[in-house]
C-alpha positions as CSV (number, residue, x, y, z in Angstrom):
1,M,125.7,-59.8,70.5
2,T,123.9,-61.8,72.5
3,S,120.7,-60.9,73.8
4,L,118.4,-61.5,76.8
5,H,116.1,-64.6,76.3
6,S,112.9,-65.6,77.8
7,F,112.0,-68.9,78.0
8,C,111.0,-70.6,74.3
9,P,110.4,-74.1,74.6
10,Q,110.8,-74.6,70.9
11,T,114.3,-72.9,70.8
12,N,115.2,-75.1,74.1
13,E,114.0,-78.2,72.6
14,I,116.2,-77.3,69.3
15,M,119.4,-76.5,71.4
16,W,119.2,-79.9,73.4
17,R,118.8,-82.0,70.3
18,Q,121.8,-80.6,68.4
19,S,123.5,-81.3,71.9
20,W,122.6,-84.6,71.8
21,E,124.3,-84.8,68.0
22,R,127.1,-83.2,69.0
23,C,127.6,-85.9,72.0
24,Q,126.7,-88.6,69.5
25,T,129.9,-87.8,67.8
26,M,132.3,-87.8,70.7
27,E,130.3,-91.1,72.6
28,S,133.6,-92.6,72.9
29,D,134.8,-89.6,75.1
30,L,132.2,-89.5,77.5
31,S,132.0,-91.0,80.6
32,A,129.4,-91.7,83.6
33,E,132.6,-91.0,86.1
34,P,133.2,-87.7,86.7
35,R,136.2,-85.7,86.3
36,D,137.1,-84.8,90.0
37,M,139.5,-82.2,91.2
38,S,141.9,-82.8,94.1
39,Q,141.2,-80.8,97.2
40,G,144.7,-79.0,96.6
41,A,143.6,-78.0,93.0
42,L,139.8,-76.7,94.1
43,R,141.7,-74.7,96.1
44,Q,144.1,-73.0,93.7
45,L,140.7,-73.2,91.4
46,L,138.9,-71.2,94.1
47,E,141.4,-68.6,94.5
48,Q,141.8,-67.9,90.7
49,Q,138.3,-67.5,90.7
50,H,137.9,-65.2,94.0
51,H,136.4,-62.2,91.9
52,L,133.2,-64.0,90.4
53,L,132.9,-65.9,94.1
54,H,132.9,-62.5,95.8
55,H,130.5,-60.9,93.3
56,S,128.4,-64.1,93.4
57,S,128.1,-64.9,97.0
58,A,125.3,-62.5,97.8
59,A,123.2,-63.6,94.8
60,V,123.7,-67.4,95.7
61,Q,122.5,-67.1,99.1
62,D,119.5,-65.2,98.1
63,L,118.3,-67.8,95.7
64,A,119.5,-70.5,97.5
65,A,117.2,-69.3,99.8
66,L,114.3,-69.1,97.6
67,V,114.6,-72.4,95.7
68,H,115.7,-74.4,98.7
69,P,111.7,-75.0,100.1
70,H,111.6,-76.7,96.8
71,R,114.2,-79.3,96.9
72,S,116.5,-77.7,94.8
73,L,120.3,-76.4,94.8
74,V,122.3,-73.1,93.5
75,L,125.6,-74.0,91.8
76,L,128.0,-71.2,90.5
77,C,130.6,-72.6,88.0
78,D,133.3,-71.3,86.4
79,A,133.7,-70.5,82.5
80,Q,135.1,-74.2,82.0
81,G,131.8,-75.4,83.5
82,T,133.8,-76.6,86.7
83,V,131.3,-76.1,89.8
84,L,132.6,-73.8,92.1
85,Q,129.8,-73.7,95.0
86,Q,126.4,-75.0,95.6
87,A,123.8,-74.1,98.0
88,G,120.4,-75.1,98.9
89,D,118.8,-77.9,100.0
90,P,120.8,-80.5,102.1
91,H,118.8,-83.5,101.4
92,F,118.7,-83.1,97.4
93,L,122.4,-82.2,98.0
94,Q,122.9,-85.8,99.1
95,R,120.9,-86.8,96.2
96,A,122.6,-84.7,93.7
97,E,126.3,-86.2,95.0
98,Q,125.4,-89.6,93.4
99,V,125.9,-87.8,89.7
100,A,128.9,-85.9,91.2
101,L,126.8,-82.5,91.2
102,R,129.2,-80.6,93.4
103,A,132.4,-78.6,93.6
104,G,135.5,-79.5,91.8
105,V,133.6,-81.4,89.2
106,S,133.7,-80.3,85.7
107,W,130.1,-80.3,83.8
108,A,131.5,-78.8,80.5
109,E,129.7,-80.9,77.5
110,N,132.7,-82.8,76.2
111,H,132.7,-84.5,80.1
112,R,129.0,-84.6,80.8
113,G,127.0,-84.8,77.9
114,T,123.9,-82.7,77.5
115,N,123.6,-80.9,80.5
116,A,122.2,-77.1,81.4
117,I,125.6,-75.9,82.6
118,G,128.0,-77.3,80.0
119,T,125.1,-76.5,76.8
120,A,124.5,-73.0,78.3
121,L,128.6,-72.4,77.9
122,F,128.5,-74.0,74.6
123,C,125.7,-71.9,73.6
124,A,126.0,-69.0,75.1
125,Q,122.4,-69.0,75.8
126,P,119.9,-70.0,79.0
127,I,118.8,-73.3,78.9
128,K,116.6,-75.6,80.8
129,I,117.5,-79.3,80.3
130,H,114.5,-81.6,82.2
131,G,115.3,-85.5,82.9
132,S,115.9,-87.6,79.8
133,Q,116.5,-84.5,77.8
134,H,120.2,-85.1,79.5
135,Y,122.6,-87.5,77.6
136,L,124.1,-89.3,80.1
137,P,121.3,-91.8,81.8
138,D,122.5,-91.4,85.4
139,N,121.8,-87.6,84.9
140,R,118.5,-87.5,84.4
141,I,117.5,-87.8,87.9
142,L,118.0,-84.0,87.7
143,S,115.9,-80.9,86.4
144,C,118.3,-78.3,85.4
145,H,118.3,-74.9,84.4
146,A,121.3,-72.6,83.8
147,A,122.3,-69.0,82.4
148,P,125.4,-67.8,81.8
149,I,127.5,-64.7,83.6
150,Y,128.7,-62.2,81.9
151,D,131.8,-59.9,82.8
152,P,131.5,-55.8,82.2
153,Y,133.0,-56.4,78.5
154,G,130.6,-58.9,77.2
155,Q,133.1,-62.3,78.1
156,I,131.3,-65.4,79.7
157,I,132.5,-65.5,83.1
158,G,130.9,-68.5,84.6
159,V,127.7,-70.0,84.7
160,L,124.6,-70.1,87.0
161,D,122.6,-72.8,87.4
162,I,119.2,-74.3,89.5
163,S,119.0,-78.4,89.6
164,G,116.3,-80.2,91.4
165,P,114.7,-83.6,91.0
166,S,113.4,-84.6,87.4
167,E,109.7,-85.7,89.1
168,L,109.6,-81.9,89.6
169,E,108.7,-79.4,87.3
170,H,110.4,-75.8,88.3
171,H,108.7,-73.8,85.6
172,Y,109.9,-70.4,86.6
173,A,113.6,-71.3,87.8
174,L,115.1,-70.3,84.4
175,D,113.8,-66.9,84.9
176,L,115.2,-66.9,88.2
177,A,118.7,-68.3,86.9
178,Q,118.7,-65.2,84.4
179,L,117.8,-63.1,86.9
180,Y,120.4,-63.5,89.4
181,A,122.6,-64.2,86.9
182,R,122.2,-60.4,85.6
183,Q,122.4,-59.3,89.1
184,I,125.9,-60.5,89.4
185,S,127.2,-59.1,86.3
186,R,125.7,-56.0,87.3
187,Q,127.2,-56.0,90.7
188,M,130.9,-56.5,88.5
189,L,130.0,-53.9,86.5
190,E,129.1,-51.3,89.3
191,S,132.3,-52.5,91.2
192,L,134.4,-50.5,88.7
193,C,132.9,-47.2,89.6
194,T,135.7,-44.9,91.2
195,P,135.5,-41.3,91.9
196,S,136.8,-40.4,88.6
197,R,134.3,-42.9,86.8
198,R,130.8,-42.8,87.0
199,L,127.5,-45.1,86.4
200,L,125.1,-44.6,83.5
201,H,121.5,-45.8,83.3
202,L,119.9,-45.7,80.1
203,H,116.5,-46.7,78.3
204,T,113.8,-45.5,75.5
205,D,111.5,-45.5,78.3
206,P,112.0,-42.9,80.8
207,G,109.6,-44.8,83.3
208,L,111.7,-47.4,83.2
209,L,115.1,-46.2,84.2
210,N,115.4,-47.5,87.7
211,S,114.2,-51.0,86.8
212,T,116.0,-54.0,85.9
213,F,115.3,-53.5,82.3
214,S,117.5,-50.0,82.1
215,G,120.9,-50.5,80.7
216,R,124.0,-49.2,82.5
217,L,127.2,-47.7,81.4
218,V,130.6,-47.1,83.2
219,L,132.0,-44.0,82.3
220,E,135.5,-42.4,82.5
221,D,135.3,-38.8,81.4
222,D,133.3,-39.3,78.3
223,M,134.6,-42.5,77.3
224,I,132.9,-45.9,77.6
225,V,134.7,-48.1,80.0
226,A,132.4,-50.8,80.4
227,A,129.0,-52.2,80.0
228,D,126.0,-54.3,80.4
229,E,124.3,-56.5,78.2
230,L,121.1,-54.6,77.8
231,A,122.9,-51.3,77.3
232,A,124.7,-52.8,74.1
233,R,121.4,-53.8,73.0
234,M,120.3,-50.5,73.2
235,L,122.4,-48.9,71.4
236,R,123.0,-51.1,68.6
237,Q,126.5,-52.0,69.5
238,D,128.3,-54.9,69.7
239,W,129.0,-55.5,73.4
240,Q,132.7,-56.6,73.3
241,E,133.4,-53.5,71.2
242,L,131.6,-50.8,73.3
243,P,134.8,-50.5,75.6
244,G,137.0,-47.9,74.6
245,Q,134.3,-45.8,72.6
246,D,133.7,-42.0,73.1
247,L,129.7,-41.7,74.5
248,R,129.0,-38.5,72.3
249,S,130.0,-40.8,68.8
250,V,127.6,-44.0,70.0
251,L,125.0,-41.7,71.2
252,E,124.9,-40.3,67.4
253,Q,124.9,-43.6,65.7
254,A,122.4,-44.9,68.1
255,K,120.2,-41.6,67.4
256,S,120.3,-42.6,63.7
257,T,119.4,-45.9,64.1
258,S,116.3,-46.1,66.6
259,Q,114.5,-44.0,69.2
260,P,116.2,-41.5,71.1
261,V,117.8,-42.9,74.1
262,T,116.9,-41.6,77.4
263,L,120.3,-41.7,79.9
264,H,119.8,-41.7,83.7
265,L,123.2,-40.4,85.6
266,S,124.2,-41.9,89.0
267,T,127.4,-41.1,90.3
268,A,128.3,-38.1,88.0
269,T,130.8,-36.0,88.7
270,K,130.8,-33.9,85.2
271,A,127.5,-35.0,82.9
272,P,128.3,-35.0,79.5
273,A,126.8,-32.5,77.0
274,P,123.8,-34.2,76.2
275,A,122.4,-34.8,72.5
276,R,119.4,-33.6,71.1
277,A,116.2,-35.6,72.9
278,V,118.7,-37.3,75.4
279,H,117.2,-36.7,79.0
280,V,119.9,-36.8,81.7
281,Q,118.9,-37.0,85.2
282,T,120.4,-37.5,88.6
283,E,120.0,-41.2,90.4
284,T,117.5,-40.8,93.7
285,A,119.2,-42.1,97.1
286,D,117.5,-45.4,98.6
287,T,114.3,-44.5,99.6
288,T,113.6,-47.6,101.2
289,Q,113.1,-46.3,105.5
290,L,114.4,-47.7,108.0
291,S,112.0,-48.5,110.6
292,P,111.3,-46.5,113.7
293,Q,113.0,-49.1,115.8
294,Q,116.0,-49.2,113.9
295,E,116.0,-45.7,113.9
296,K,116.2,-45.5,117.4
297,A,119.1,-48.2,117.7
298,L,120.9,-46.1,114.6
299,E,121.4,-42.8,116.5
300,P,123.4,-43.5,119.4
301,A,125.4,-46.2,117.0
302,L,126.4,-43.0,114.8
303,R,127.3,-40.8,117.9
304,A,129.5,-43.7,119.0
305,M,130.8,-43.6,115.0
306,Q,131.6,-40.1,114.8
307,M,133.7,-40.3,118.1
308,G,135.9,-43.0,115.9
309,L,134.7,-45.9,117.9
310,S,134.5,-49.8,116.5
311,I,130.8,-50.1,116.1
312,L,129.5,-53.7,116.9
313,L,125.9,-54.8,115.3
314,S,124.5,-57.7,116.8
315,G,120.9,-59.0,115.8
316,P,119.4,-62.6,114.3
317,S,120.5,-63.4,110.8
318,G,118.8,-61.6,108.1
319,S,117.7,-58.5,110.2
320,G,119.3,-56.1,108.5
321,K,122.9,-55.5,110.0
322,E,124.6,-54.9,106.7
323,R,121.8,-52.4,105.9
324,M,122.2,-50.7,109.0
325,A,126.1,-50.2,108.4
326,R,125.8,-48.6,104.9
327,E,123.2,-45.9,106.7
328,L,126.1,-45.4,109.4
329,H,128.3,-45.0,106.7
330,R,125.9,-42.7,104.6
331,R,125.4,-40.5,107.8
332,R,128.6,-40.3,109.3
333,Q,130.0,-36.7,108.7
334,S,132.9,-37.7,106.6
335,Q,131.2,-40.3,104.3
336,S,133.2,-39.4,101.0
337,G,135.1,-42.6,101.6
338,P,134.6,-45.8,100.5
339,F,132.2,-48.4,102.3
340,V,133.8,-52.1,101.8
341,A,132.0,-54.7,103.1
342,I,133.2,-58.4,103.5
343,N,131.0,-61.5,104.7
344,C,133.4,-63.8,106.7
345,A,131.2,-66.7,106.5
346,A,130.4,-66.4,102.9
347,L,133.9,-67.0,101.2
348,P,135.9,-70.5,101.8
349,E,138.1,-70.3,104.7
350,T,141.1,-70.4,102.0
351,L,140.1,-67.1,100.5
352,I,139.5,-65.0,103.3
353,E,143.0,-63.9,104.0
354,A,143.8,-63.1,100.7
355,E,140.6,-61.1,100.4
356,L,141.3,-59.3,103.4
357,F,145.1,-58.9,103.5
358,G,145.4,-58.8,99.6
359,Y,148.7,-60.4,98.0
360,E,151.6,-59.3,95.8
361,A,152.0,-61.2,92.0
362,G,152.8,-64.4,92.2
363,A,152.2,-64.7,96.1
364,F,150.3,-68.4,95.2
365,T,149.3,-70.7,92.2
366,G,146.3,-68.5,90.8
367,A,147.2,-65.4,92.0
368,R,146.0,-62.7,89.9
369,R,149.2,-61.2,87.7
370,Q,149.1,-57.9,88.9
371,G,148.5,-58.7,92.8
372,Y,145.3,-57.6,94.5
373,A,145.2,-54.8,97.2
374,G,143.1,-56.4,99.6
375,K,139.8,-55.2,101.4
376,L,141.7,-53.4,104.4
377,R,143.7,-51.1,101.8
378,Q,140.1,-50.8,99.9
379,A,138.6,-49.3,102.9
380,H,141.5,-46.7,103.8
381,G,139.5,-43.2,104.2
382,G,136.5,-44.8,104.6
383,V,134.6,-47.8,106.7
384,L,135.3,-51.4,106.3
385,F,132.1,-53.9,107.1
386,L,133.1,-57.2,108.5
387,D,130.2,-59.5,108.6
388,E,129.6,-62.4,110.1
389,I,133.0,-61.7,112.2
390,G,131.9,-64.7,114.4
391,D,132.6,-66.8,111.4
392,M,136.4,-66.1,111.0
393,P,138.9,-68.6,111.4
394,V,141.1,-68.2,114.5
395,A,144.5,-68.0,112.8
396,L,143.1,-65.1,111.2
397,Q,141.7,-63.4,114.3
398,S,145.3,-62.9,115.6
399,R,146.2,-61.1,112.2
400,L,143.4,-58.6,112.0
401,L,143.8,-57.9,116.0
402,R,147.3,-56.9,114.7
403,V,146.4,-54.6,111.8
404,L,143.6,-52.7,114.3
405,Q,146.2,-52.1,116.5
406,E,149.1,-50.8,114.2
407,R,146.8,-49.5,111.4
408,E,148.9,-50.9,108.9
409,V,148.8,-54.2,106.6
410,Q,151.1,-56.3,105.0
411,A,149.9,-58.0,101.8
412,L,150.7,-62.2,101.5
413,G,154.3,-62.1,99.5
414,S,155.0,-58.9,100.5
415,E,157.5,-57.3,102.7
416,R,155.9,-53.7,102.4
417,T,153.5,-52.3,104.9
418,H,150.7,-49.7,104.2
419,R,149.4,-47.4,106.6
420,L,145.3,-47.5,107.2
421,D,142.8,-45.1,108.4
422,F,139.2,-46.9,108.4
423,Q,136.5,-46.7,110.7
424,L,135.4,-50.4,111.2
425,I,131.7,-51.5,111.7
426,S,131.7,-55.3,112.6
427,A,128.2,-57.6,112.4
428,S,127.5,-61.3,113.8
429,H,124.2,-62.9,114.4
430,Q,126.2,-65.2,117.4
431,P,126.6,-63.6,121.1
432,L,130.5,-63.1,120.2
433,E,130.7,-63.3,123.9
434,K,129.8,-67.2,124.1
435,L,132.3,-67.8,121.4
436,V,134.9,-65.9,123.2
437,R,133.9,-68.3,126.5
438,D,134.3,-71.5,124.3
439,G,137.7,-70.5,123.1
440,R,136.4,-70.0,119.5
441,F,136.9,-66.1,119.1
442,R,140.0,-64.0,120.9
443,A,138.9,-62.1,123.5
444,D,141.5,-59.3,123.0
445,L,139.7,-59.3,119.8
446,Y,136.0,-59.0,120.7
447,F,137.3,-56.0,123.0
448,R,138.5,-54.2,119.9
449,L,135.1,-54.5,117.7
450,Q,133.0,-53.8,120.5
451,D,133.4,-50.3,121.4
452,Y,130.0,-49.6,121.0
453,V,127.7,-52.6,120.5
454,C,123.7,-51.8,118.8
455,T,121.3,-54.3,119.0
456,V,119.6,-54.3,115.3
457,P,116.1,-55.0,115.8
458,S,114.6,-58.4,113.9
459,L,111.7,-57.7,111.2
460,R,108.7,-58.6,113.4
461,E,109.6,-55.7,115.6
462,R,108.2,-53.2,113.0
463,N,105.3,-51.4,114.0
464,D,104.7,-50.5,110.2
465,L,104.7,-54.1,108.9
466,G,102.1,-54.1,106.5
467,D,103.0,-50.7,104.7
468,Y,106.7,-51.9,104.8
469,I,105.4,-55.3,102.9
470,S,103.3,-53.1,100.7
471,R,106.4,-50.7,99.7
472,E,108.7,-53.8,99.4
473,L,106.4,-55.2,96.5
474,A,106.5,-52.4,94.8
475,V,110.5,-52.2,95.3
476,L,110.8,-55.3,94.0
477,A,108.6,-55.4,91.2
478,Q,111.1,-53.1,89.6
479,G,109.0,-50.9,87.3
480,Q,106.2,-53.4,86.9
481,M,102.8,-53.7,88.5
482,A,103.1,-54.8,91.6
483,P,101.2,-58.2,93.0
484,Q,97.7,-57.3,94.6
485,L,97.3,-58.6,97.8
486,H,94.0,-59.4,99.4
487,P,93.8,-58.2,103.0
488,D,93.8,-61.5,104.5
489,A,96.8,-62.1,102.6
490,L,98.4,-59.3,103.8
491,Q,97.4,-59.5,107.0
492,T,98.7,-63.1,107.1
493,L,102.2,-61.7,106.2
494,Q,102.1,-59.6,108.9
495,N,101.0,-62.2,111.5
496,Y,104.0,-64.4,110.7
497,D,107.2,-64.5,113.0
498,W,109.6,-63.9,110.2
499,P,112.5,-66.2,112.1
500,G,114.5,-65.1,108.7
501,N,113.6,-61.9,109.4
502,Y,114.0,-59.6,106.1
503,R,116.0,-62.1,103.9
504,Q,113.1,-64.4,104.3
505,L,110.8,-61.7,103.5
506,R,112.8,-60.6,100.4
507,S,112.4,-64.7,99.3
508,V,108.4,-64.7,99.8
509,L,107.8,-61.2,98.2
510,L,110.0,-62.5,95.2
511,Q,108.1,-65.7,94.7
512,I,104.8,-63.7,94.8
513,I,106.3,-61.6,91.9
514,V,107.9,-64.4,90.1
515,Q,104.4,-66.3,90.2
516,D,102.1,-63.5,89.7
517,S,99.8,-62.6,86.6
518,P,98.0,-59.9,85.4
519,G,94.7,-58.7,87.1
520,R,95.7,-61.6,89.7
521,L,94.3,-61.0,93.4
522,W,96.4,-62.9,96.0
523,L,94.3,-64.9,98.7
524,A,95.8,-65.7,102.1
525,Q,95.6,-69.3,100.4
526,D,97.8,-68.5,97.4
527,L,100.7,-67.3,99.2
528,P,104.4,-69.2,99.4
529,A,104.6,-72.2,102.5
530,L,105.6,-69.8,105.5
531,P,107.2,-72.8,107.4
532,C,107.4,-72.5,111.7
533,L,111.2,-72.2,111.9
534,H,111.2,-69.7,114.8
535,V,113.0,-71.6,118.0
536,E,114.2,-69.5,121.0
537,H,117.0,-71.4,122.2
538,P,119.6,-71.4,124.9
539,L,122.5,-71.6,122.2
540,L,121.1,-67.7,121.2
541,A,121.1,-66.6,124.6
542,Q,123.5,-63.9,125.5
543,E,124.1,-65.5,129.0
544,P,123.4,-69.2,129.4
545,A,121.3,-69.7,132.2
546,A,120.6,-72.9,134.5
547,P,116.7,-72.8,134.2
548,A,117.9,-73.0,129.9
549,A,119.9,-75.9,131.0
550,R,117.3,-77.5,132.0
551,N,114.5,-77.2,129.4
552,I,116.9,-79.0,127.3
553,T,117.3,-82.3,129.4
554,K,113.6,-81.9,129.6
555,T,113.0,-82.8,125.9
556,S,115.8,-84.8,125.5
557,P,115.4,-88.9,125.9
558,P,115.0,-89.7,129.8
559,A,118.3,-91.8,129.8
560,A,120.1,-88.4,128.8
561,P,122.8,-86.9,131.1
562,K,121.9,-83.2,132.1
563,P,124.4,-81.2,130.4
564,Q,127.0,-79.2,132.8
565,T,129.5,-77.6,130.8
566,L,129.0,-74.7,128.2
567,K,130.2,-77.6,125.8
568,E,127.9,-80.2,127.1
569,Q,124.9,-77.2,126.6
570,E,125.8,-76.5,123.4
571,Y,125.8,-80.4,122.3
572,A,122.4,-80.6,124.0
573,A,121.2,-77.6,122.0
574,V,122.6,-78.8,118.3
575,Q,121.2,-82.5,118.7
576,Q,117.7,-80.9,119.8
577,A,117.7,-78.9,116.9
578,L,118.7,-82.0,114.6
579,E,116.2,-83.6,116.4
580,Q,113.5,-81.4,115.6
581,H,114.0,-80.8,112.1
582,Q,115.2,-84.5,111.5
583,G,118.1,-84.3,110.9
584,N,117.7,-81.3,108.3
585,I,121.3,-79.3,109.0
586,S,119.7,-75.9,106.9
587,Q,116.7,-75.5,109.2
588,A,118.8,-76.5,112.4
589,A,121.3,-74.0,111.6
590,R,118.5,-71.5,111.3
591,A,116.7,-72.3,114.6
592,L,119.9,-71.8,116.0
593,G,121.1,-69.0,114.7
594,L,124.2,-70.4,113.1
595,H,125.0,-70.0,109.1
596,R,124.8,-73.7,107.9
597,S,128.4,-73.4,107.4
598,T,129.5,-72.8,110.9
599,L,126.7,-75.8,112.0
600,H,128.9,-78.1,109.5
601,R,132.3,-77.1,111.9
602,R,130.7,-77.2,114.8
603,L,129.5,-80.5,114.4
604,K,132.6,-81.8,113.4
605,E,134.3,-80.2,116.0
606,M,131.5,-81.8,118.4
607,S,132.1,-85.6,116.6
608,P,131.7,-88.5,118.1
609,L,129.8,-86.8,120.9
610,I,126.7,-85.7,118.5
611,T,125.7,-86.9,115.1
612,A,123.0,-85.6,112.6
613,G,121.9,-89.0,113.6
614,G,121.0,-90.3,110.3
615,H,118.0,-88.6,109.8
616,H,116.4,-88.2,106.5
617,P,113.3,-86.6,106.4
618,E,110.7,-86.3,103.5
619,S,111.5,-83.1,101.7
620,Q,108.9,-80.4,100.5
621,E,106.9,-82.0,97.1
622,S,105.7,-78.5,96.1
623,A,106.9,-77.4,93.0
624,W,107.3,-73.9,91.1
625,Q,103.2,-73.1,91.2
């Protein structure tokens, strides 16, 4: 059974040296030329891996935001080492392209020599491969840190990798890769819970039951359905042999070989008869409170929801729209049904249709043998949350509208229809009215979504921000001692504008926790860099106004024509954002309130009237301190 690892330089060196020995025996088969997939084959692979992509999307986005300031990328790979997705610093992405660190390329050890992705898969352990430790000379521009991702049955299902330039030492990157790989695995585990299955937390120390160090089991009656790695280790069991065993017999074996096991029961409908010295308690609800401003916005939205109206949550990126949606679901009167969420911006366009509507077995190459019900059917009797609805492809909008009108769905490759009954909540950081005017969003669908529009207050509107930051540090520390902030440091965080809202704050606090040490007092100058990215921009306005258009022309070159149409105003807005951020697509997208992939699409649509201008700014040189 594989156990969790902290970084050990000696073990790491042994692994990469053994990898070099393996590579020397197959050197004739290795090539600096990448094994690249065709676009068609890549689409098929993404369809096959939609389960991994779905459960990894939030973790990849959060981790990418965390490593972006450090000129690094996050890469999600399948169990064969093929890159499925990459996110992070776009300027390092250009450099990574030189060595084919991109989607559709295999980084298995027998293809690309010693490297973090392929060697982590071969050894089934986290590993760091830095600079000259790469076997192929071309890859020595990289510093890579990879951790395997396990499914709930102990099988490796993928790899999470953080890669950056070799001239920077990313001392905490491997810990972060392991932390987020474990988060993905637990997301998969907890998705197995149903009304008839419950989630059990266990640990020998009661104080760590709610921490990241607690083990988890999924139970049906008293039979173990699935487990995580920590639970298997605490129970002294082979992880892959745990599913199918009776809980009582496993506990008896654990009691005879280790300390008494302390259990934490979360979604129990019927608690198993506890063995002696086994403590059982009910999981408490999320205690993190909404801000007073969010509570005020939530009350009328809840009343509208109780009347059966569709809710549209509007607010900037990272302001907590999904959390507001979950809170609406939790507080509604008939809350027994499921909460099913899908981020329309996080999934490749080729997967959104299958993810929403489902498909029959054999509907397309790579489809699951048993088919897939789809999110719409999964939400029957509960709440469907469509996040970033403005990024839904236009071709799918008409099909979604038909479903909302007829309240029935037909899966891909099927002739049968299924009746639906769910409450709809959607969210967008973009003004949908403007998308409608520009022809990028259907007007009839827009009016179906916005029976009631709830504006979600941003983080900087909190009047209890200092207390909230202190609470979040304690929560994110997960049972460990929370970092101690000097009053000036806390005031600095309170005074910051937080253009990335809660998502940005969480990334900053995680950096503080990762770099913390016992007894350290964080001064203001010790805080991670807080870039000034907040730009009020006409592209974000609900109604474009003439003064806003005039402001654009003032900051444009004197010879530039004054934009007249909405399209021209948008071209000017995008051009200005790119100029302000020296062609940095990610920073320009944040300033405009767009997802990076959305801005890429906009640039393609606007070409050749607008380009990134060929800017190549120097990226931030800071390393993980």
